[in-house]
Backbone as CSV, one residue per row, in Angstrom:
resi,resn,N_x,N_y,N_z,CA_x,CA_y,CA_z,C_x,C_y,C_z
1,MET,66.373,-107.983,129.629,66.336,-108.616,130.933,64.950,-108.385,131.539
2,PRO,64.310,-109.454,132.056,62.968,-109.290,132.636,63.012,-108.523,133.956
3,GLU,61.919,-107.868,134.241,61.786,-107.143,135.505,61.460,-108.134,136.620
4,LEU,61.792,-107.789,137.845,61.583,-108.675,138.985,60.131,-109.138,139.142
5,PRO,59.110,-108.290,138.985,57.730,-108.782,139.110,57.395,-109.867,138.080
6,GLU,57.957,-109.760,136.875,57.718,-110.783,135.855,58.356,-112.107,136.258
7,VAL,59.550,-112.032,136.816,60.247,-113.239,137.262,59.457,-113.904,138.382
8,GLU,58.941,-113.125,139.312,58.151,-113.672,140.419,56.876,-114.327,139.911
9,THR,56.248,-113.755,138.912,55.041,-114.349,138.329,55.352,-115.711,137.730
10,VAL,56.453,-115.818,137.016,56.851,-117.103,136.425,57.191,-118.101,137.529
11,ARG,57.905,-117.653,138.568,58.256,-118.549,139.674,57.005,-119.130,140.329
12,ARG,56.014,-118.284,140.560,54.770,-118.757,141.186,54.028,-119.743,140.293
13,SER,54.064,-119.523,138.998,53.356,-120.437,138.093,54.068,-121.784,137.996
14,LEU,55.379,-121.808,138.232,56.137,-123.059,138.172,56.220,-123.774,139.525
15,ALA,55.921,-123.090,140.616,56.039,-123.668,141.959,55.300,-125.001,142.128
16,PRO,54.118,-125.201,141.535,53.421,-126.474,141.726,54.150,-127.703,141.176
17,ILE,55.131,-127.514,140.299,55.819,-128.684,139.740,57.040,-129.101,140.553
18,VAL,57.376,-128.338,141.605,58.495,-128.729,142.460,58.168,-130.086,143.073
19,GLY,59.106,-131.018,142.966,58.910,-132.380,143.453,58.488,-133.342,142.355
20,ALA,58.124,-132.821,141.196,57.703,-133.677,140.082,58.916,-134.263,139.362
21,LYS,58.708,-135.426,138.748,59.754,-136.050,137.939,59.559,-135.668,136.484
22,ILE,60.663,-135.480,135.791,60.623,-135.194,134.357,60.476,-136.532,133.639
23,VAL,59.395,-136.686,132.891,59.132,-137.961,132.215,59.524,-137.935,130.741
24,GLY,59.769,-136.758,130.202,60.189,-136.665,128.809,60.629,-135.253,128.491
25,VAL,61.405,-135.126,127.439,61.852,-133.808,126.986,61.575,-133.681,125.498
26,TRP,61.476,-132.447,125.052,61.190,-132.178,123.650,62.053,-131.018,123.207
27,ASP,62.583,-131.121,122.025,63.426,-130.072,121.463,62.798,-129.608,120.159
28,SER,62.475,-128.328,120.073,61.845,-127.797,118.861,62.812,-127.750,117.694
29,GLY,64.105,-127.854,117.996,65.100,-127.763,116.948,65.551,-126.338,116.682
30,LYS,64.913,-125.384,117.342,65.282,-123.979,117.169,66.235,-123.560,118.280
31,GLY,67.202,-122.759,117.935,68.117,-122.230,118.935,67.395,-121.231,119.826
32,LEU,67.661,-121.265,121.111,66.993,-120.364,122.044,67.812,-119.119,122.335
33,HIS,69.112,-119.244,122.323,69.983,-118.116,122.663,71.057,-117.997,121.593
34,MET,71.011,-116.920,120.875,72.000,-116.662,119.828,72.093,-117.832,118.844
35,GLN,70.937,-118.436,118.572,70.811,-119.524,117.602,71.539,-120.803,118.007
36,ARG,71.921,-120.922,119.289,72.569,-122.160,119.739,71.507,-123.150,120.187
37,LYS,71.640,-124.374,119.749,70.701,-125.424,120.143,71.259,-126.158,121.365
38,PRO,70.378,-126.567,122.292,70.870,-127.335,123.442,71.323,-128.713,122.977
39,PRO,72.432,-129.225,123.520,72.887,-130.567,123.136,71.829,-131.605,123.502
40,ARG,71.439,-132.416,122.543,70.384,-133.420,122.787,70.765,-134.401,123.885
41,ALA,72.042,-134.740,123.993,72.473,-135.677,125.040,72.169,-135.104,126.425
42,LYS,72.372,-133.803,126.601,72.072,-133.179,127.897,70.578,-133.175,128.164
43,LEU,69.783,-132.943,127.134,68.331,-132.957,127.313,67.859,-134.342,127.740
44,LYS,68.389,-135.387,127.118,67.979,-136.759,127.450,68.326,-137.118,128.890
45,LYS,69.405,-136.543,129.415,69.794,-136.821,130.804,68.795,-136.249,131.808
46,LEU,67.965,-135.313,131.379,66.965,-134.727,132.276,65.837,-135.704,132.609
47,VAL,65.584,-136.663,131.729,64.492,-137.618,131.953,64.773,-138.414,133.225
48,GLY,63.806,-138.437,134.117,63.939,-139.136,135.389,64.398,-138.235,136.528
49,ALA,64.864,-137.042,136.199,65.306,-136.106,137.236,64.095,-135.524,137.962
50,THR,64.311,-135.106,139.193,63.261,-134.475,139.984,63.517,-132.978,140.048
51,ILE,62.462,-132.201,139.879,62.566,-130.750,139.988,62.579,-130.419,141.472
52,THR,63.671,-129.840,141.938,63.832,-129.616,143.376,63.529,-128.189,143.819
53,GLU,63.683,-127.233,142.923,63.381,-125.845,143.289,63.230,-125.003,142.040
54,VAL,62.571,-123.865,142.203,62.405,-122.906,141.108,62.848,-121.558,141.610
């Protein structure tokens, strides 16, 4: 589990993209958590969504 200062650093680095639209998604094909891959249909639904908060 990451420490709070690390989480805050990531939050600050992502803050500039709040309000941006997702124009595309990419899947490396590798599982991120316990070798589970994200469902591609869910990833495709992200296209066109707006990032509202981090």
